[in-house]
N, C-alpha and C positions, 0 to 999 in steps of 0.2 A: 438539838432535839434528842437528848439522851434518855428522856423518860420513856416508860413502856407505853404510855398513852398520851397523846397530845391532840389538841383541837385544831383543825385546819379549815380555813374558809376559802371556798371557791366562789368568787363573786359572780361568775358566769355559769356556775354549776358544771356538770360533766356532760359529755355527749350522750344524748338520750335522756338525761336527767337534769334539765336546766333548772328545775325548781328546788333541787337539793343543793344547798349552799354550804352546809357545815358537816364536816366529817371527823370522826375520831380515827387517828392513825395509831394502829396497835402493832407492836413487834413482840412476838412471843419470846420469852427467855430462851436463848440459844437457838432461835429460829432464823437468824440472819442467813440469807438475804431476804427472806419472805417477810412481808408486812400485810396488814389488812386495813382497808378503809371502810368504816361503817358510818352510815348516815345517822346523824343525831335526830333528824326529823322523822326518819323512817328506819328505825333500827333493824328491820328485817332485810334491808338492802345493804349489802357489803360487797367489796371487791378485793380479790387477792392481787397483790402487786409485788414487785421485786426491784431492788436497787438496780438501776440500768448498768452500773459498772460491773456488777456480778454477772450479767448476761452478756454484755458486749463492751469490753474495756475501751474501745475506740469510738464508742457511740457519742455523737455530738448533736445537739438540738439547735437548729437555726431559729433564732427568735425574731419575729417581726416587731416593728416598733410599737405597735399597739399592745402586744403581749408584754414587752419589756416595760411599758408604762404601768400596766396593771400590777406587775410584780415589783417595780421600783428596785430592781437589783443594781447595786452599785459594785458588788464584788462577786465574781463567779463562784467563789468559795462558799457563798451563802446559799447556793442553789442545791436542793435535793431533787434528783431526777429519778422518777419511778416509772415502771412499765406495768400496765395492767396485764394480768395473766388469765389464761384459761387452763384450768387443772382438771383433766378427766379422771376417770376411775383409775387409770394407770398413770400415776404422777410422772413416770418417765416420758410421757407423751405431752407434757405441759408446753404451752407456747406463750410467748410474750408479744404484745402489741407494740411494735416499734414506730407505728404511724400515728399513735395518739398518746405520747408521753405526758406525764404529769410533772410540772415544774413547781416546786414549792420553795418559797423564801423562808429559810429556816429561822430567821429573826422575827419577821412579821407574821409568819405562819399564814401567809396568803398563797393560794395555789391557782394554777391555770393549766387546763388541758390544751396542749398544742396539737393542731391537726397538720400532718405532713403528707407529702406525696407518696401514695402507696406503691408507686413504681420504683421508688428508691428506698422506702422504709416499709418492710413487710408487716402485714397485719398479724400473721401467725409465724413468728420466728421461733424455731424449736430451741427450747432451753436445754434439753438433754437429747442425746441420740443413743440408741442401744449400746453402741460400742464405747460410750462414755462412762459406763458403770462397770466397776470391777469390785469383787468381794475380797477383802483383805483380812488376815488373821493377825492379831497382836497378842502373842502368848502372855505378855506381861501387862497388857493394857496400855493406857497412856498416863502420863504424869497426872496424878489427882483423880484418875478414873481407872484404877486397876481392875475393876470388875467388868469393864467393857472390853471384850476381846475380838468381836467381829464388827467390821465396818464396811460400808459401801463407800467407794470412792467415785465421785461424780466430777465431770468437767463440763461446765455450761458450754453449749455450742457457741463458738466465737468468744468465749470468755478466757481463753488461755492467756496468762499462765495461772489463773485462779482455778482452784478445785475445792471440793467440799467432801469432808469425811462425815458420814452419818452412821451413828450406832445402829446396828441391826436389832439389838434387844431393846434399846430405848430410843426410838426414832426421833424423839423431841430433842435429843442431844446431837449437835453437829458442830463441826469445826471448819472454819475457812482456812484454806492453806494455799500455798503457791510453790511452783517449781523453783527451787533455789537457783538453778542454772540461769534462769531468766533475769535474776536481779544481782547475782554474784557468780559469774561464770568461773571464777577462780576458787570457789568455796570447796573445801575438802573436809570430810568428817573423819577425825581420828577414832577408829573403832577400838574399844577395849576388847580384851580376849573373850569376855562373856557376850558382848554384842556381836562380835564376829561369829561366834559359835551358834547363836540363835538364827542369825541371818543366813549363814552358810552360803555366802556369795562365792561363786566360782570365778566370776570376772567383774571388775569394776563397772563394766558396761551394763551389767544386770541390775545395777542399783538405781532406784529412783529416789531422789532426796527432796523432801518437801519441808517447808517451814510453816508453822502455824501463824496465822495472820490476825491482827486486831484491826478492824475496820470501824473507824469512828464515824461521826455524823458526816464529815467531809471525807469521802472515800479516797481522795487524793493524799490524805495524811495517814494512810494505813501503814502499819509497821509489821515486820516479820520477826519472829523469834528465832534467831540463829544459834541461840544457846541450847535449844531443845529440838534439833531437827528430827524429822521422821524419816527413817530409811527403810525402803521397801525392796525386797527381792522380787524383781519383775517376773521371774519365772515361777517361783513357788508361792508368791503373793503373801509371803510372811513379812510382817513389819515390826519395827522396834523404834521407840523414841529414845534417842541418845541424849544424855545430859552432859553438856560441855561447860568449860570454865567461862563464867560471865565476864571476867576481866579481859578475855580475848575475843569472845563471841558475844555480840550485843543481843540483849533481850528485845530491844525495840530498834530494828534496822529499818530506816525509811525506804519504802518500796518504790515510790515514784519521785523521790528527790533527785534533782540534777546532780549527776555525779561525773 
């Protein structure tokens, strides 16, 4: 489901809206992991949702047989799992509903809302917490975006090692990224003299190294760009994207592949 807009059919509707069977699933350009479900019958009704993997990487939905039959899922990789969100005036207080996930068969575009035990799956799971946001300065911007100098770095609650870089001047531009140490503990960034001068790292322990991530329809096939790591001085919060040799450092390193 790579298109910006697709039609999804929910044969049983959604909780509280059983009469609404068809929805448009929209993902704004650069808006990952946010998506929007808009009713085709009642366009004034829409829901904000988020890829479950971006909120909680270990989140798994137990499917009852009746639900599995409606979806006719033969391969788990064909399932897209979304969480409905409540986004208040302060987006940093957004919560996700882990008790009512939406499971969508990406090939048939049939969806079902699953109802889970709220004692195990909270209705209001915090997506961000105040300490999860830091403000970073990139004097040279990022590759392809030299004009963007200030970013907010978010880490979804329970979503480690995933993080999100959002431009402060152009909030519609954001990047998914991941702590490189979580996928390649032996990864080292050779800093050129200019890179080292900008970062002014007093100790290697002060450096946070992130890799930009491409998350396809199946989040389990996400890849990380190890050829363009983002290095951040944790004390000064100055960042720089370093450009490395692609013959040595892969542009598409599998994040979740068995290694």
